[in-house]
Each structure stands twice: as structure tokens, then as C-alpha cells.
N, C-alpha and C positions, 0 to 999 in steps of 0.2 A: 562387022560387029566383033568387039573384043570378047574372047571367050576366056573364062577363068578356070584354072584347074581346081581340083579339090582343096589343095593346100592354101591356095589364095582365097578361096571362098571361106575356108575355116578361119583364116586370119582376119578377113573383113568382118565376119560374124563376131569374133572375139573383141575386136576394136569397138564395134557397135555396142556390145554388151557392157564393156568398160565405161564407155561414154554414158550409157544409160544409168549405170550405178552411180557415177560421179554426179550426174545431174540430179538424180533422186536424193542423194545425200545432201546436196547443196540446198535444194528446196525444203527438205525436211528440217535442216538446221535453222533456216530462215523462219519457218513456222514456229519452231520452239522459242526463238528469240522474241518473235512478235507476241506470242502468248504470255511471255514473262513480263512484258512491258505493261504498266497500268494504262488506262484509257487516256489520261491526260498527258501521258508521255514523260512523267516524272517518277522517279523512284524515291521513296522515303524510307529511311531507316528508323525503325521503332526500337528505342532503347528501353529495356525493362528495368525499372528501378529495383535495386536490391533492397529488400525489406530487412531492416535491422530488427533483431529481436530485442524487445524491451526488457531492460534489466529490472528485476523486482526491486521495489523500494527498500533501501537499507533500513534495518531495524535498529532503532536507537537503544543504547544500553543505559541503565541507571544503576545507582549505587544505593543500597538499603542497609540500615543498621538494625540488627535483631538482638534484643536483650530479653532477659527474664527467664521464664520457665520453659526453655527449649534445650534440647540435648547439645546443640553446638551453636551458642550465641556467637555473633560476629558480623562482619561486613560482607555483603554478598552483591555480586554483579548479576543483573537480570535484564531481560528485554522489557521495554516500556509497557508491553501488554500484559505483564504478569499481575497476578492477584496475591492477596495476603496468604492464601493457602499454599501458593507456589513457594513463597519465602519460607514459610514454616517447614515445608518438606525439605528445602535446601538446608535448613538449620537442624535437621535430624528429627523433626517432629516434636510434639509436646512432651514435657516430662509429666509424670503421674500427677503431680500436684497442680498442674496448670489449670487456670480458670479460663478455658478456651471459649466458653460461652460469652465472655466479655469482648470478644473480637468479632469483627465482621470479616469472615474469611473470604467472602466474594468481592471485597473491595479492591479496586485497582491501585497498585502501588505507584509511587512517584519518586523522582530523584531526591536524594538526601532525606528520605523518610526514615523515621525511627519507629520500629514496631516493638512495643514492650508487652510481653506476655506475663500478666500477673499470676501469682499463685492463689489458690483458694483461700479466702479470708483476708487477702491483702486489700487494704483500703487506701494506703498512702499514694498520693499522686507524684509522679516525677515530672519536672519541667520539660515541656516539649514532647512528652511521650505520646504515642498513639495507643490508646487502650480504652479503659472504661470511661474516661472523661469525655471521649468523643463518640461513645456508643450511641447509635440512633441518629446522629447528626449527618447532614449532607455536606461533604467537602466541596466548597465552591471552586477550588482549584482543579478538581478532577471531574466534577459532575457534568453529565451531558444535559441537553435541553430537556429531555423527559424527566430526569431526576430533579432539575431545578424547578420545573413546573409544579412539583409536589409541595414546594414551599409556599407559605401564606403570602398573598399579594403578588406572586410571580406567575405571569401568563406567558404565552409563547413569545411575545415581543420582548419582554424584559429578560426572559431566559436567553434569547439570542443576543441581546445587548450585553449581558454578563459574559457570554462566551466570546463575543467580539472584543470586548475590553481586555479580557484575559489573554487573547491571542496577540493583540496589538501592544499592550502595556506590560505583559508578563504576569506572573503569579501575584495573587493578593497576599500581602503580608499582614494585613489587619482588616477586620470586618468594616472599619470606617471607610475604607477605600471604595466600598460599594456606593457611597454617596457621589463618586465621580462617574458612575455609570448612568447614562441618560435614562430618565424615567424612574429612578430610584431616589426617593427623598428620605427625610428623617423618619417620618411615620412608618414607611415600609421597612426601613432598617431596624427599627425597634421591634417590629413583628418577626423579623428574621433572626435576631441575635441568638435566641435559645435553640434555634433549629440548624445552625450552620457552624462550620469550623473552617479555618484557613490552613489546615495541616498540609 
């Protein structure tokens, strides 16, 4: 029987230990790879879609002409959501003699609008001016559905028809154009004349 000395026994033990470590590492790697595979044997790459930040809608600018009893009459550029009082502020505010009660300061302005601020005691009308002549009237080129429904003979359906016509055909240049709106006839138009403006 072959007898091994201590050195030989130590070498045999070291080799056995190295073999054990190699085998353990091999089987360990195999388990990790198997766990990483899906059950059906296929790998799918999931691509995350990059979400693009929505840009805020661009604000359209309009040009308005301000005349009369303000400190700085002139032409001003504003955004389309502006109101008459915004324009008056840009024009330096009312002068002392201004008849500001003749204006609807909450009214929304529109492109090419002329705002005339009359002085106290002034009665003469200027062609195309926005001021006392239109006080209390509803502007059919700017009014929303709720405002239009305040008019005689105009319900929700006709109000929507007016807005649709305005969006598709453009601004009304004359009240007679309302006859082209579905549902509005001569009788309804006569009821509306004294309550509307096409400014």
C-alpha cells in the first residue's frame, strides 16, 4: 500500500479544495443565468417612450387703437385675452374729463378694434368708434354662448350656430349676415338689431 508523506497529503488536499471551488462557482453561475431567463425562454426589451413636454399654446397678439380722453392715445399690441381696462391702463389711464362710465371696461378686445374714450358732455359720434353708441349691446363677434343666449329669440342651439358660423366664415361685418346662420330668419334678426353690434 502506497504511503503518502505529509507534503503529498497537503498537495492532494489543496487540489481537492481547488476543484471544489471551481465546481461550486460553475454551478453557481449556471443558476444565476437560469434565473435571469424568462419562463418561455425569450428575452424582451422594453423601451420606455420618452414623454415630450407639451408646449403651452401660443398667445395670439392683437392691435388696438385707443383715442380720446386718455393720457397716451395710440396703437397698442396686446394678447387676445385682454380687456378694455387693460388697454386703458396701457394708454396711461383716463384723463380727468373722461366719461369712463360710457365704456364697458370688462369687455374683451379684438384685433383692429378702436376704443374711443369720450369726454364728459361729449355727444358727437365718430364713425366706427367703440364707445357710447355700443354701450349695453352684445358684440356678436366676441360674445360667447352664454352672452348670446341673453339676446331675444336666441337659445342654446342658435347661440352655437352663431359661434360655428363665426369660426368657419370669419367675423360678421354686418348684422344682415346673421340671416346666413341656420335657424335665424328675418323675424329673429329684427328682434336682435337694437341689441347687437358687429364691432
